[in-house]
C-alpha positions in Angstrom: 0.0 0.0 0.0 1.4 3.4 -0.9 1.0 6.4 1.3 -0.9 9.6 0.3 -0.9 13.2 1.4 -4.3 14.6 2.5 -5.6 18.1 1.7 -4.5 19.2 5.3 -0.9 19.5 4.0 0.6 22.8 5.0 3.4 22.5 2.4 6.2 22.5 5.0 8.4 20.1 2.9 9.4 18.1 6.0 8.5 14.8 4.3 10.2 15.2 0.9 13.9 14.7 2.0 12.9 11.8 4.3 11.7 9.6 1.4 14.3 7.0 0.4 12.6 6.5 -3.0 12.2 10.1 -4.1 8.4 9.5 -4.2 7.4 12.8 -2.7 7.2 16.1 -4.6 5.4 19.4 -4.5 2.2 19.6 -6.5 -0.6 22.2 -6.5 0.3 23.9 -3.2 0.7 20.6 -1.3 2.9 17.6 -1.5 2.0 14.4 -3.3 3.3 10.9 -3.2 4.0 8.9 -6.4 2.4 5.5 -5.6 4.6 3.8 -8.2 7.7 4.8 -6.2 6.3 4.6 -2.6 7.3 1.5 -0.6 6.1 2.7 2.8 9.8 2.7 3.4 10.0 -1.1 3.2 13.7 -1.9 2.6 14.9 1.3 4.2 13.2 1.8 7.5 10.8 0.0 9.9 7.9 2.5 9.2 7.1 5.3 6.8 9.5 8.2 7.6 7.1 10.8 6.0 4.5 9.9 8.6 7.0 10.3 11.4 8.1 13.8 10.4 4.7 15.3 9.3 3.8 18.0 11.7 0.1 17.9 10.9 -0.4 14.2 10.5 -1.8 14.4 7.0 0.0 11.4 5.5 -2.0 8.1 5.5 -2.0 4.8 3.8 -3.8 4.9 0.5 -6.7 2.4 0.6 -6.7 2.5 -3.3 -3.2 1.0 -3.3 -3.2 -2.2 -1.2 0.1 -4.0 -1.7 1.8 -6.8 0.2 5.1 -6.4 2.1 6.7 -8.6 -0.6 5.5 -6.3 -3.4 6.8 -3.2 -1.5 10.1 -4.8 -0.9 10.5 -5.9 -4.5 9.6 -2.3 -5.6 12.3 -0.9 -3.3 14.9 -3.4 -4.7 14.0 -2.4 -8.3 14.3 1.3 -7.4 17.8 0.8 -5.9 19.5 -1.4 -8.3 
């Protein structure tokens, strides 16, 4: 499952440098997460770093992108060849 940024985003940019997959970028006044690059930090950290650093708690799991830990780990490996 990929993460997603809710409309509550205050555009603080705290999350962007934390992403090991460069999945987070600025878009339309808030930050957005590219679900094709997001691994919920599998392969790099124990939990999603973006969630830990977000000061307004506006990053959640995207229910539209349910993926197994194995899929997330494989995506991480393919992004870091």
